[in-house]
C-alpha positions as CSV (number, residue, x, y, z in Angstrom):
1,X,85.7,83.6,75.3
2,X,86.9,87.1,75.2
3,X,90.6,87.5,75.3
4,X,91.8,90.1,77.7
5,X,94.6,92.7,77.5
6,X,98.0,91.8,78.5
7,X,98.5,92.2,82.3
8,X,95.1,93.9,83.0
9,X,95.2,93.7,86.8
10,X,98.8,93.9,87.5
11,X,98.5,97.0,89.6
12,X,96.9,94.9,92.5
13,X,100.4,93.4,93.4
14,X,102.1,97.0,92.9
15,X,99.5,98.5,95.2
16,X,99.8,95.8,97.7
17,X,103.4,96.2,98.0
18,X,103.3,99.9,98.2
19,X,100.6,99.8,101.0
20,X,102.6,97.4,103.0
21,X,105.7,99.4,102.9
22,X,103.8,102.6,103.7
23,X,102.0,100.8,106.6
24,X,105.2,99.5,108.0
25,X,106.8,103.0,107.8
26,X,103.7,104.8,109.3
27,X,103.5,102.4,112.1
28,X,107.2,102.4,112.8
29,X,107.5,106.3,113.0
30,X,104.1,107.4,114.4
31,X,102.3,104.5,116.2
32,X,105.1,102.2,117.8
33,X,106.0,104.6,120.6
34,X,102.3,104.8,121.8
35,X,101.7,102.3,124.8
36,X,98.7,100.3,123.7
37,X,97.7,96.7,123.9
38,X,99.2,94.8,121.0
39,X,95.7,93.9,119.6
40,X,95.0,97.6,119.1
41,X,98.3,97.9,117.4
42,X,97.4,95.2,115.1
43,X,94.0,96.7,114.4
44,X,95.2,100.0,113.6
45,X,97.8,98.5,111.3
46,X,95.3,96.6,109.4
47,X,93.1,99.6,109.0
48,X,95.9,101.7,107.7
49,X,96.8,98.9,105.3
50,X,93.3,98.8,104.0
51,X,93.0,102.4,103.6
52,X,96.2,102.8,101.9
53,X,95.6,99.8,99.5
54,X,92.1,101.1,98.6
55,X,93.5,104.5,97.6
56,X,96.5,103.4,95.9
57,X,94.6,100.7,93.9
58,X,91.9,103.1,92.8
59,X,94.6,105.5,91.7
60,X,96.7,102.9,89.8
61,X,93.7,101.5,88.1
62,X,93.1,104.9,86.4
63,X,96.8,105.2,85.5
64,X,97.6,101.6,84.7
65,X,96.0,101.2,81.5
66,X,97.1,104.4,80.0
67,X,100.6,103.2,79.5
C-alpha cells in the first residue's frame, strides 16, 4: 500500500469551517431581513454554503500542498 503524505486532505475541514462562517455572516447581514418563507431561507443558505465550500476548497487544494 502506498503511504500518503502527512495530512494530505486537511484543507477540507478548514474550507468547511470558513464556508460555514461566511454563510452565517452573509445570511445575517444580507438575507435575514427579507420576508421569505423559512424553507426558502434554508435553501438559500444551503446553496450559499455549497458554492462557498466548493470555491474555497478548490483554492485551498492548490495552495495547501505547497507549504
